[in-house]
C-alpha positions as CSV (number, residue, x, y, z in Angstrom):
1,M,97.3,120.7,87.3
2,F,93.5,120.6,85.5
3,S,92.7,119.7,81.9
4,T,92.1,122.4,79.5
5,Q,91.6,120.1,76.4
6,T,88.2,119.4,75.4
7,L,87.1,115.3,75.7
8,R,86.4,113.8,72.5
9,K,87.3,110.1,72.1
10,P,86.0,107.2,70.1
11,A,82.7,105.4,72.4
12,M,82.9,102.5,74.6
13,A,80.3,100.2,75.8
14,L,79.0,100.8,79.4
15,T,77.6,97.8,81.1
16,L,75.7,98.3,84.3
17,S,75.2,95.5,87.0
18,T,72.4,96.6,89.3
19,L,71.5,94.6,92.6
20,V,67.8,93.7,91.2
21,C,68.0,94.4,87.3
22,S,69.8,96.4,84.7
23,F,68.3,98.9,82.8
24,A,68.9,102.0,80.1
25,V,70.9,105.1,81.8
26,A,68.7,107.5,80.5
27,D,65.4,105.9,82.0
28,E,67.0,105.5,85.7
29,E,65.9,108.5,88.2
30,H,68.1,110.5,89.5
31,Y,70.1,108.8,92.5
32,D,72.3,110.0,95.4
33,I,76.2,108.6,95.4
34,G,76.4,105.5,97.2
35,I,79.9,104.5,98.2
36,W,80.2,101.1,99.4
37,N,83.2,98.3,100.0
38,D,84.1,95.8,97.4
39,N,87.2,93.7,98.9
40,G,89.2,96.8,100.3
41,T,88.5,98.8,96.9
42,L,85.8,101.9,97.2
43,M,83.2,101.4,94.5
44,T,80.3,104.2,93.7
45,G,76.3,102.8,92.9
46,G,72.9,104.5,92.9
47,F,71.9,104.7,96.5
48,D,68.3,105.8,96.8
49,H,68.1,107.7,100.2
50,D,63.8,107.2,100.1
51,D,64.4,103.1,100.8
52,E,67.9,103.1,102.2
53,T,69.0,100.7,99.0
54,L,72.0,100.8,97.2
55,A,69.5,100.3,94.0
56,V,72.3,99.8,91.4
57,Q,75.5,98.6,92.2
58,N,77.9,99.8,90.2
59,L,77.4,103.1,89.1
60,R,79.5,106.1,87.8
61,V,77.7,108.7,86.3
62,F,75.2,110.5,88.4
63,E,72.6,113.4,87.0
64,A,71.3,116.6,88.7
65,E,69.0,119.4,87.8
66,F,69.3,122.7,88.9
67,G,66.6,125.2,88.6
68,E,64.4,123.2,90.6
69,D,64.3,125.8,93.5
70,K,63.3,128.4,91.8
71,L,64.9,130.9,94.9
72,F,68.3,129.2,94.2
73,P,68.7,128.8,90.0
74,F,72.1,128.1,89.9
75,S,72.2,125.8,93.4
76,T,71.0,122.0,94.1
77,D,71.4,119.6,97.4
78,E,71.3,117.0,94.5
79,P,73.4,114.4,94.2
80,G,74.1,113.4,97.7
81,V,76.1,111.1,99.1
82,G,74.4,108.3,101.3
83,G,74.5,104.7,102.1
84,V,73.9,102.0,105.1
85,A,77.4,101.1,107.1
86,A,76.8,97.9,107.7
87,D,75.2,96.9,104.3
88,A,78.0,99.1,102.4
89,G,80.7,97.2,104.3
90,L,81.9,100.7,106.0
91,I,82.9,101.4,109.5
92,E,80.7,103.6,111.1
93,G,82.8,106.9,112.3
94,S,85.4,106.5,109.2
95,I,85.6,109.3,107.1
96,I,85.0,109.2,103.2
97,N,87.1,112.1,101.1
98,M,85.4,112.8,98.0
99,N,87.9,114.8,95.9
100,I,87.4,117.0,93.4
101,S,89.7,115.0,90.5
102,A,89.6,118.0,87.4
103,G,88.0,121.0,86.4
104,L,84.6,122.1,85.3
105,G,83.5,120.6,81.8
106,V,80.6,122.4,79.6
107,W,79.1,120.5,77.4
108,N,79.1,121.8,73.6
109,G,77.3,119.6,71.4
110,S,79.6,117.1,71.0
111,G,82.0,116.6,73.9
112,F,83.3,118.6,77.1
113,D,85.5,121.4,77.1
114,Y,87.6,122.3,79.8
115,G,89.3,125.9,80.7
116,T,86.5,127.7,79.6
117,G,86.6,129.5,83.3
118,N,83.4,128.1,84.2
119,S,83.5,127.0,87.7
120,M,81.1,125.1,90.4
121,D,81.8,125.7,93.8
122,I,80.7,122.6,96.5
123,D,79.6,123.1,99.8
124,Y,79.5,120.9,103.2
125,G,79.2,122.0,106.5
126,T,82.3,124.3,107.1
127,T,84.0,123.5,103.6
128,T,83.4,124.9,100.1
129,V,86.0,123.7,97.3
130,N,85.5,124.8,93.8
131,T,86.5,123.1,90.3
132,L,88.9,125.3,89.2
133,V,91.4,124.6,92.5
134,G,90.4,121.1,93.5
135,G,90.0,120.2,97.3
136,T,88.3,117.4,98.9
137,L,85.1,117.2,101.2
138,D,84.7,115.0,104.5
139,F,81.7,112.7,105.0
140,L,81.2,110.9,108.1
141,V,79.9,107.3,108.0
142,T,77.3,106.9,110.5
143,E,74.5,103.8,110.5
144,D,72.6,105.0,108.1
145,F,73.9,108.4,106.0
146,D,72.2,110.6,103.6
147,L,74.4,113.7,103.2
148,H,73.6,116.9,101.0
149,P,76.4,119.0,99.9
150,I,75.3,122.1,98.2
151,W,76.6,122.1,94.3
152,T,76.7,126.4,93.0
153,I,77.4,126.8,89.1
154,G,79.0,129.9,88.8
155,S,81.6,132.6,90.6
156,G,79.8,133.4,93.8
157,G,76.5,131.8,92.4
158,S,76.2,134.6,90.0
159,G,74.9,131.9,87.3
160,A,76.1,130.5,84.3
161,S,74.8,130.1,81.1
162,N,72.5,127.1,79.9
163,G,73.8,124.0,79.3
164,A,75.3,121.0,80.7
165,Y,78.2,120.7,83.4
166,L,80.5,117.7,83.9
167,V,82.2,117.0,87.7
168,E,84.9,114.5,88.1
169,L,85.4,113.0,91.6
170,T,86.7,110.4,92.9
171,A,86.0,108.8,96.7
172,A,89.0,107.8,99.5
173,M,88.9,106.6,102.7
174,D,91.7,105.3,105.1
175,G,92.5,101.6,104.2
176,Y,90.8,101.3,101.4
177,N,91.8,101.3,97.7
178,T,90.6,104.6,96.3
179,S,87.5,104.5,93.8
180,E,87.2,105.2,90.2
181,S,86.4,108.3,89.1
182,F,82.9,109.0,88.8
183,Y,81.0,111.9,87.7
184,V,78.1,114.4,88.0
185,V,76.6,115.8,84.9
186,F,74.2,118.8,85.7
187,N,71.7,120.1,83.7
188,L,71.0,123.9,83.6
189,G,67.9,124.6,81.1
190,L,68.6,121.9,78.4
191,D,65.8,120.4,77.3
192,E,65.4,116.6,78.7
193,E,66.7,115.8,74.8
194,D,70.2,117.5,74.6
195,Y,70.7,116.9,78.1
196,E,70.4,113.3,77.9
197,A,72.4,113.5,75.1
198,S,75.8,114.9,77.2
199,V,74.9,112.0,79.8
200,D,74.6,109.3,77.2
201,W,78.0,111.2,75.7
202,V,79.6,110.5,78.9
203,N,78.4,107.2,79.7
204,D,79.5,106.2,76.0
205,N,83.1,108.3,75.9
206,I,84.9,107.9,79.6
207,I,83.5,105.4,81.2
208,P,85.8,102.0,80.1
209,A,83.5,98.8,79.3
210,P,84.6,95.7,81.4
211,G,87.9,94.2,80.8
212,V,88.9,97.8,78.8
213,L,92.5,98.8,80.9
214,P,91.8,102.7,82.1
215,A,91.3,105.0,79.7
216,L,90.9,107.8,81.8
217,G,94.7,109.2,81.7
218,L,94.2,109.7,77.9
219,F,91.5,112.4,78.5
220,G,93.9,114.8,80.4
221,L,92.0,114.6,83.3
222,A,94.5,114.8,86.0
223,L,94.8,115.6,89.8
224,R,93.6,112.6,91.2
225,R,93.4,113.3,94.8
226,R,93.8,111.0,97.5
227,R,93.6,112.6,101.3
228,A,97.2,111.3,103.1
């Protein structure tokens, strides 16, 4: 079942290994979710769809903004899921299963609350999943893929209060070990400083430092799903 508790845990350091450099998360551009194969285990990184490169090799916290399209203020098609099959070590024609791992987190200024009744729909193709009940979206790996689901906050697109919202996901594929959880922090109407505080909180409190045993179970983010 989905967690209904507030996440409040001691901070743990985040280390990012990039292909070309290391830099602070707060200064990064908003990357797509890059899925790649590390010796049989799926990993996530920051994929730059403009030049089709994995600009950040290991990245588990992604950022996105609602309201950039004034006609659809509560929907966005960022982040997408992308990669170049040969570079990512993936087989063309295979399917990435992106799974919702927990209910929607709502920023309270010092952590994320769950069980608030808020939800997010994620649409791709003919499939819609929701953070209240979970689900899986399937993405086809092609030579170079840049696939964008639609993320919508609020029931039926009716919107939600301004704030930061957290979605937890995993990536799975037949023949590979499932990825660690990764996260998208969405901004709905917060000023940049307040929003980045919520992103920093996720990096500092949820993402374990190298060598730290996985602590996600301690946070109550249940319902890890992998497609059979």
